Each structure stands twice: as C-alpha cells, then as structure tokens.
Backbone bond lengths (Angstrom), bond angles and torsions (degrees), N, CA, C in turn:
res aa  C-N    CA-C-N  psi(-1)  N-CA   C-N-CA  omega(-1)  CA-C   N-CA-C  phi
1 M - - - 1.455 - - 1.522 108.72 -
2 I 1.309 116.17 136.06 1.460 122.27 177.63 1.520 108.96 -113.06
3 I 1.325 115.07 127.16 1.460 122.89 175.54 1.525 106.80 -116.07
4 T 1.323 116.08 132.38 1.465 119.71 177.47 1.527 109.08 -114.28
5 I 1.321 114.30 143.36 1.461 120.98 174.85 1.519 107.01 -127.64
6 D 1.301 114.87 119.36 1.456 122.78 -172.94 1.525 108.37 -129.56
7 G 1.322 115.81 167.43 1.459 121.22 176.56 1.508 111.13 147.37
8 P 1.313 116.42 170.47 1.462 120.17 -179.81 1.525 112.48 -69.34
9 V 1.307 115.24 171.03 1.462 122.65 -178.73 1.530 110.19 -58.65
10 A 1.329 115.46 145.75 1.466 124.51 172.53 1.526 113.63 65.50
11 T 1.334 117.47 30.14 1.460 120.07 174.63 1.518 111.86 -98.36
12 G 1.321 117.32 -2.47 1.460 120.67 178.88 1.515 113.77 93.96
13 K 1.326 116.68 18.90 1.471 120.67 -178.53 1.525 111.82 -55.14
14 S 1.311 117.06 -50.72 1.467 120.71 -176.43 1.524 111.32 -64.27
15 T 1.306 116.52 -46.04 1.461 120.62 -178.84 1.524 110.57 -59.37
16 I 1.313 116.68 -49.25 1.461 120.95 -178.01 1.526 110.77 -67.77
17 A 1.329 117.46 -42.23 1.468 120.52 -178.94 1.523 111.30 -61.80
18 K 1.327 117.31 -44.34 1.467 120.98 179.00 1.523 111.24 -62.29
19 K 1.320 115.78 -46.61 1.469 120.01 -178.59 1.527 111.08 -65.39
20 L 1.318 116.87 -42.11 1.460 120.43 179.27 1.518 110.84 -63.18
21 A 1.314 116.93 -50.28 1.468 120.81 -179.45 1.520 110.72 -57.92
22 S 1.310 116.90 -43.63 1.460 120.98 179.81 1.526 111.21 -64.18
23 A 1.323 116.41 -43.67 1.464 121.26 -176.88 1.525 112.72 -64.86
24 I 1.321 117.69 -33.25 1.471 120.22 -176.64 1.530 112.92 -106.92
25 G 1.342 116.25 3.36 1.459 120.17 176.25 1.513 114.86 74.30
26 Y 1.328 116.82 30.82 1.463 121.83 178.94 1.525 110.19 -99.22
27 I 1.312 115.90 162.43 1.459 122.08 172.61 1.523 107.66 -76.71
28 Y 1.312 117.11 140.73 1.463 122.37 177.46 1.515 109.35 -109.03
29 Y 1.330 115.86 130.81 1.463 120.87 176.47 1.522 110.20 -123.21
30 D 1.324 115.70 123.14 1.460 123.90 175.57 1.523 106.55 -95.56
31 T 1.320 116.84 97.77 1.464 119.06 -175.55 1.528 111.92 -71.40
32 G 1.314 117.22 -23.90 1.462 119.87 175.03 1.519 111.25 -61.26
33 A 1.335 116.26 -38.98 1.467 120.17 177.78 1.526 110.66 -64.91
34 M 1.325 116.77 -32.07 1.466 119.61 177.39 1.529 110.34 -65.36
35 Y 1.333 116.77 -43.01 1.467 120.33 177.67 1.528 110.46 -66.04
36 R 1.307 116.96 -35.98 1.460 120.58 176.92 1.528 110.79 -66.13
37 A 1.334 116.85 -40.73 1.471 120.13 179.01 1.528 110.24 -63.16
38 L 1.313 116.39 -43.55 1.466 119.14 178.98 1.530 110.12 -65.02
39 T 1.316 116.84 -41.16 1.471 120.89 177.72 1.521 110.51 -60.83
40 Y 1.316 116.56 -43.99 1.463 121.01 176.84 1.530 109.59 -56.55
41 G 1.323 117.17 -45.76 1.465 121.42 179.26 1.516 112.40 -61.57
42 V 1.322 116.60 -41.98 1.471 121.43 178.17 1.531 109.81 -60.95
43 L 1.335 116.05 -47.38 1.461 120.03 -178.36 1.529 111.75 -67.03
44 K 1.309 116.67 -43.77 1.469 120.90 -178.43 1.527 111.40 -62.86
45 N 1.331 115.95 -36.27 1.462 120.82 -177.58 1.523 113.38 -95.07
46 H 1.318 116.54 6.55 1.473 122.61 177.32 1.525 111.52 52.20
47 V 1.338 115.39 47.25 1.461 121.05 -179.80 1.526 108.92 -83.00
48 D 1.323 115.99 130.85 1.454 121.62 175.69 1.523 107.26 -84.97
49 I 1.340 117.25 105.03 1.462 119.04 -175.38 1.525 112.44 -71.35
50 D 1.327 117.19 -11.70 1.457 120.30 176.78 1.527 111.83 -87.91
51 N 1.326 116.73 -6.78 1.468 122.17 177.21 1.525 107.49 -99.25
52 F 1.329 116.34 105.92 1.464 121.43 -173.58 1.520 112.12 -55.35
53 E 1.308 117.11 -44.12 1.472 120.84 -177.42 1.536 111.21 -65.53
54 S 1.315 115.96 -45.46 1.462 120.86 179.92 1.529 111.03 -62.95
55 L 1.321 116.31 -45.71 1.457 120.79 179.85 1.525 110.86 -65.78
56 S 1.314 117.91 -43.46 1.465 121.59 179.29 1.520 111.35 -59.81
57 Q 1.317 116.15 -42.73 1.463 120.95 179.07 1.530 110.26 -62.61
58 F 1.322 116.17 -45.23 1.470 119.88 178.63 1.526 110.89 -62.00
59 L 1.343 117.13 -48.12 1.460 120.67 -176.90 1.523 112.75 -63.61
60 S 1.320 116.91 -35.12 1.465 119.05 -179.53 1.529 111.40 -68.04
61 A 1.319 117.21 -26.35 1.466 121.10 -178.94 1.528 112.34 -98.30
62 F 1.331 117.23 -16.26 1.468 120.99 -174.68 1.515 110.91 -68.98
63 D 1.316 114.72 132.89 1.449 121.23 174.85 1.525 107.29 -154.25
64 F 1.291 115.71 148.04 1.453 118.57 176.93 1.510 108.97 -144.89
65 D 1.319 114.96 162.73 1.460 121.56 -179.96 1.518 109.47 -118.11
66 I 1.307 114.46 149.47 1.456 121.91 172.65 1.521 105.39 -117.78
67 K 1.325 115.91 121.89 1.457 120.75 -178.92 1.523 109.58 -126.45
68 I 1.312 114.78 152.68 1.462 120.23 174.69 1.523 107.23 -99.97
69 K 1.323 116.22 120.89 1.459 121.66 177.14 1.515 108.06 -127.18
70 Q 1.323 115.99 121.15 1.467 122.93 -178.83 1.535 110.94 52.12
71 G 1.328 115.03 42.31 1.453 121.46 177.30 1.515 115.31 76.87
72 E 1.314 117.70 4.46 1.465 121.95 -177.77 1.516 110.14 -116.98
73 R 1.325 115.62 139.95 1.459 121.06 176.92 1.523 110.14 -74.18
74 R 1.332 115.51 129.88 1.460 120.95 179.37 1.534 107.98 -124.64
75 Y 1.318 116.05 144.95 1.466 122.59 -177.01 1.524 109.31 -113.08
76 F 1.332 115.32 132.92 1.462 121.72 -175.32 1.522 110.40 -127.73
77 I 1.336 114.89 136.45 1.464 122.25 171.58 1.520 106.22 -123.87
78 D 1.321 115.49 124.02 1.478 121.05 -178.86 1.525 111.74 48.53
79 G 1.323 117.05 41.58 1.460 121.54 177.55 1.518 114.97 82.20
80 E 1.327 117.80 -7.95 1.475 122.09 -179.54 1.527 109.91 -90.52
81 D 1.314 117.07 127.60 1.457 121.64 176.13 1.532 107.52 -74.31
82 V 1.327 115.96 111.86 1.466 121.11 -176.40 1.535 112.01 -109.95
83 T 1.315 116.68 13.70 1.468 121.85 -174.85 1.529 112.00 -54.37
84 D 1.308 117.39 -45.52 1.465 120.22 -179.90 1.523 111.14 -78.62
85 A 1.318 116.27 -37.53 1.468 120.99 -177.53 1.532 112.14 -62.77
86 I 1.331 117.60 -33.15 1.468 119.41 -177.54 1.523 112.18 -73.42
87 R 1.315 117.45 -7.64 1.476 121.54 178.13 1.528 111.64 -102.03
88 Q 1.322 117.45 3.13 1.461 121.67 -179.37 1.530 110.81 -75.18
89 D 1.332 115.84 159.33 1.462 122.33 -176.42 1.526 113.00 -56.62
90 E 1.329 117.17 -38.96 1.471 120.29 -177.76 1.530 110.58 -59.78
91 V 1.313 116.96 -43.05 1.470 120.99 178.51 1.521 109.86 -71.54
92 T 1.324 116.83 -46.54 1.462 121.41 -178.88 1.527 111.40 -55.62
93 S 1.325 117.09 -40.30 1.461 120.67 -177.14 1.529 112.62 -72.64
94 Q 1.324 118.27 -17.40 1.464 121.17 -176.29 1.527 114.51 -112.19
95 V 1.328 118.07 -14.61 1.465 120.07 -171.03 1.530 112.72 -62.00
96 S 1.308 119.74 -38.47 1.468 120.97 179.90 1.523 111.40 -64.99
97 R 1.323 116.11 -44.36 1.470 120.44 -179.25 1.525 110.92 -64.12
98 I 1.315 117.00 -45.44 1.462 120.84 -177.68 1.524 110.20 -70.98
99 S 1.324 117.16 -38.28 1.465 121.26 -179.96 1.523 112.52 -66.79
100 A 1.318 116.98 -23.65 1.464 120.50 -179.73 1.526 112.39 -73.62
101 N 1.322 117.42 -14.97 1.464 120.79 -179.76 1.533 109.40 -68.39
102 P 1.334 118.28 125.62 1.466 121.13 -177.29 1.536 113.92 -57.00
103 A 1.307 118.57 -36.38 1.473 121.02 179.58 1.530 110.92 -67.62
104 V 1.312 116.66 -38.53 1.464 121.96 177.69 1.526 109.39 -64.93
105 R 1.330 115.29 -47.39 1.467 119.82 -179.60 1.530 110.73 -59.99
106 Q 1.327 116.39 -44.32 1.463 119.15 -178.37 1.523 111.47 -63.78
107 K 1.314 117.04 -40.50 1.468 121.55 178.16 1.533 110.42 -56.73
108 L 1.329 116.55 -47.93 1.455 119.49 -176.20 1.528 112.92 -78.56
109 V 1.315 118.59 -30.98 1.464 120.49 174.21 1.530 108.90 -62.59
110 D 1.319 116.88 -45.45 1.471 120.70 177.59 1.526 110.55 -60.04
111 Y 1.324 116.77 -43.07 1.460 122.05 -179.77 1.538 110.58 -63.14
112 Q 1.327 116.66 -45.19 1.459 120.81 -178.89 1.531 110.79 -65.27
113 R 1.305 116.98 -39.96 1.466 119.82 177.47 1.525 110.91 -64.75
114 E 1.312 116.84 -36.40 1.468 120.66 177.39 1.533 110.02 -65.32
115 L 1.332 117.36 -41.77 1.467 121.63 178.52 1.526 112.08 -61.52
116 S 1.319 117.21 -27.74 1.462 121.41 -174.56 1.523 113.75 -80.01
117 K 1.308 117.32 -13.06 1.465 120.26 -173.77 1.528 111.42 -67.90
118 G 1.326 114.68 122.21 1.457 121.28 173.54 1.514 116.47 71.38
119 V 1.335 117.66 17.23 1.464 120.06 -179.83 1.526 110.73 -128.41
120 N 1.303 115.06 163.60 1.458 122.15 169.06 1.516 105.95 -100.27
121 A 1.331 116.80 122.00 1.458 118.83 -173.53 1.524 112.12 -149.13
122 V 1.326 113.69 154.31 1.457 122.58 171.56 1.522 106.13 -110.85
123 F 1.326 116.32 118.79 1.462 122.62 177.75 1.519 107.86 -106.32
124 E 1.320 115.36 123.73 1.455 121.17 -177.81 1.511 109.27 -115.96
125 G 1.342 115.82 132.48 1.460 120.27 176.84 1.511 111.47 154.01
126 R 1.289 114.74 -179.13 1.459 120.48 -178.41 1.526 111.30 -73.60
127 D 1.307 116.31 143.21 1.469 124.46 176.06 1.527 114.48 64.27
128 M 1.312 118.02 16.33 1.466 120.52 -176.74 1.530 112.40 -63.22
129 G 1.325 116.90 -48.57 1.463 120.37 -175.81 1.517 114.68 -85.02
130 T 1.319 117.03 -10.49 1.468 120.07 -178.81 1.514 112.26 -105.32
131 V 1.312 117.54 -52.50 1.463 122.03 -174.83 1.529 112.57 -94.90
132 V 1.318 117.03 -50.01 1.463 120.61 -171.41 1.527 111.35 -76.81
133 F 1.323 116.13 -50.13 1.466 120.73 -178.21 1.533 110.55 -128.12
134 P 1.329 117.53 69.67 1.464 119.19 -178.35 1.534 113.09 -63.54
135 K 1.327 117.91 -18.81 1.465 121.27 179.22 1.533 111.37 -109.53
136 A 1.322 117.00 26.83 1.467 121.10 178.33 1.523 109.81 -56.70
137 D 1.313 115.47 148.81 1.462 120.67 -178.96 1.521 112.26 -66.93
138 L 1.330 116.04 -35.70 1.456 121.40 178.00 1.521 107.76 -142.16
139 K 1.339 115.47 128.03 1.464 121.03 179.10 1.521 108.60 -117.75
140 I 1.321 115.29 127.63 1.459 121.32 178.48 1.520 107.55 -118.76
141 F 1.320 116.43 129.41 1.466 121.10 176.07 1.517 107.34 -120.73
142 L 1.313 115.69 114.70 1.461 121.11 -178.47 1.522 110.76 -91.65
143 T 1.302 115.09 143.01 1.458 120.87 173.94 1.526 107.52 -130.99
144 G 1.288 115.69 173.90 1.460 120.38 177.35 1.507 109.58 -167.94
145 R 1.308 115.28 153.73 1.460 118.75 177.12 1.521 109.15 -62.58
146 Q 1.309 116.14 143.57 1.455 122.03 -175.43 1.529 112.24 -56.48
147 E 1.326 117.57 -41.63 1.464 119.76 -178.18 1.533 111.57 -68.54
148 V 1.319 117.41 -33.44 1.473 121.14 177.23 1.530 109.80 -69.77
149 R 1.327 116.80 -43.84 1.463 121.06 178.23 1.528 110.71 -62.78
150 A 1.334 116.71 -41.36 1.471 120.47 179.56 1.528 110.50 -63.22
151 K 1.326 117.06 -41.79 1.470 120.31 178.55 1.525 110.55 -65.52
152 R 1.324 118.01 -42.97 1.468 121.07 178.39 1.527 110.45 -59.71
153 R 1.324 115.89 -44.59 1.468 120.88 -179.47 1.524 110.13 -64.71
154 F 1.334 116.58 -44.57 1.458 121.55 178.88 1.525 110.94 -60.22
155 D 1.340 116.15 -46.99 1.464 120.41 -179.78 1.522 111.52 -61.58
156 K 1.326 116.50 -40.04 1.466 120.28 179.34 1.532 110.45 -65.53
157 M 1.321 116.86 -44.56 1.468 120.62 -179.55 1.525 110.22 -65.14
158 K 1.334 117.23 -40.23 1.463 121.47 178.47 1.523 110.18 -61.83
159 K 1.322 116.81 -44.13 1.461 121.65 179.09 1.532 110.40 -61.69
160 E 1.325 116.75 -42.16 1.471 120.42 178.94 1.517 111.13 -65.35
161 L 1.329 117.92 -40.27 1.464 120.55 179.35 1.526 111.02 -66.74
162 I 1.321 116.68 -40.44 1.466 119.50 178.03 1.516 110.44 -64.15
163 G 1.354 116.39 -39.72 1.456 120.93 177.05 1.512 111.89 -62.21
164 K 1.328 117.41 -40.09 1.463 121.05 179.02 1.525 111.99 -67.55
165 A 1.337 114.62 -32.95 1.463 119.24 -178.77 1.525 111.46 -78.16
166 G 1.325 117.23 -11.45 1.462 120.48 177.18 1.513 114.68 83.98
167 Y 1.323 117.79 20.33 1.466 121.02 179.25 1.495 110.43 -87.01
C-alpha cells in the first residue's frame, strides 16, 4: 500500500508522515531529502544544469543510498554520509532551482516509483499524490493557515540557527 502526504511548506508533512509510518509499520520516505541529495551532488560535482549533456551524464551516474543508523535515516552519495550536508544553506538555496529541471524531476520520480514496488510506504513531499503516485491507495493533502505556516517555518529556522551557533 502506498500513502502519499503532500502540501505546501510548513504544514507538518514530515512530522505527520513519520508518525503515521511508525504507527502502522510502514517505510517512510522523505522525498525532499532525495532532491536535496541530488542537489548536493550537482553542487559538489560542479554540474551545469543548463547544459543538457553535462546534466544527463551526471544523472545517469548519480545514485545514492538511504540507510537506517541508530533509528535515524541517513543519506549517502558514493559512500559519503551527506545527511547533514544536504540541510546546509548552500543546498537549501539551490534545491528549488535544481529540482525544477525536468530531467532532475524525472530521475527522482523514477527512483521513487522503484522504491515503492512491493512495499508498504508513506511518501512525503511535493506532487506525491498527483505526479509521482497518481494511483496511490491513500492521498493526504495538508493545508494550514498562512500565519501558522509562517510561524512553524520561522520556529524551525530559528532552531536551526541556534543549533549552528552551538547554543
């Protein structure tokens, strides 16, 4: 069974998806982290995403692993644990632009569909119930009032900045 959780930023998609997957014993997939991992790879390898040949070559060779270590999901590219690196400002500032590239999107849509074969999973992220899994068994679309979403986003960013500062 495939369950998708979609919606705009700061609606609680990740929180709800993790809790739901845990409660029903399903695999949880954070597709945003997948786009961040690919973005990290593009930046690290200095790939020009506007150069079709360069991007195609990178995408054909790109692969990453998702592993569970001490109960936490970790993301690996070529054996390197990039879990923390994909949350850095450099990746955050570029992930939307790189993710908008049709070749990038197709690569990860294909990957996500492959991950879904023969498993029970909760996939969380943008376009999950419309583009990636239009025939999902259960589709959830979260919304929230703009002021609540803005506060959630602000609180998350504040927490990340405090963490970076070492407080």
